[in-house]
C-alpha positions in Angstrom: 0.0 0.0 0.0 2.8 2.4 0.9 4.4 1.9 -2.6 1.1 2.5 -4.3 0.6 5.7 -2.3 4.1 6.8 -3.1 3.5 6.3 -6.8 0.2 8.2 -6.5 1.9 11.1 -4.9 4.6 11.2 -7.5 1.9 11.2 -10.2 0.3 14.3 -8.6 -2.8 12.5 -7.3 -4.5 13.7 -4.2 -5.6 10.3 -2.9 -6.1 6.6 -3.5 -9.1 4.4 -3.8 -9.8 0.7 -3.4 -12.6 -1.7 -3.0 -13.1 -5.0 -1.2 -15.9 -7.5 -0.6 -18.3 -6.6 2.2 -18.0 -10.2 3.4 -14.3 -9.6 4.3 -14.5 -7.5 7.5 -10.8 -8.1 8.2 -9.9 -6.4 4.9 -12.1 -3.4 5.8 -10.5 -3.2 9.3 -7.0 -3.3 7.8 -7.8 -0.5 5.3 -9.4 1.6 8.0 -6.3 1.2 10.2 -4.2 2.4 7.2 -6.3 5.6 7.0 -8.9 4.6 4.4 -12.5 5.8 4.9 -15.8 4.3 3.7 -17.1 5.9 0.5 -19.9 3.7 -0.8 -21.2 0.2 -1.4 -22.1 -1.1 -4.8 -24.0 -4.3 -5.7 -22.4 -6.6 -8.2 -23.4 -9.9 -9.9 -24.8 -12.7 -7.8 -25.4 -10.4 -4.8 -21.8 -9.5 -4.1 -21.4 -6.1 -2.4 -18.2 -4.1 -2.9 -17.1 -1.7 -0.2 -15.4 1.3 -1.8 -12.8 3.2 0.4 -10.7 6.3 -0.2 -7.7 7.9 1.4 -6.4 11.4 1.1 -2.7 11.7 0.6 -2.5 15.4 1.6 -0.9 14.5 4.9 1.7 12.1 3.5 5.0 13.3 2.0 7.0 11.2 -0.5 9.6 9.1 1.3 
């Protein structure tokens, strides 16, 4: 995640986004601990629910 965030900062982006399956609460907890916030949920095929999360990179400087 740190490498992806560094690449995003170097590319001039203000944040990163990701999504995970709602049935994977350990993933959601991990991403929250890394500074990601809930954005929305979307329904996909066969009842799968994706949880979309975002993180601002304004507070993080390039290593």
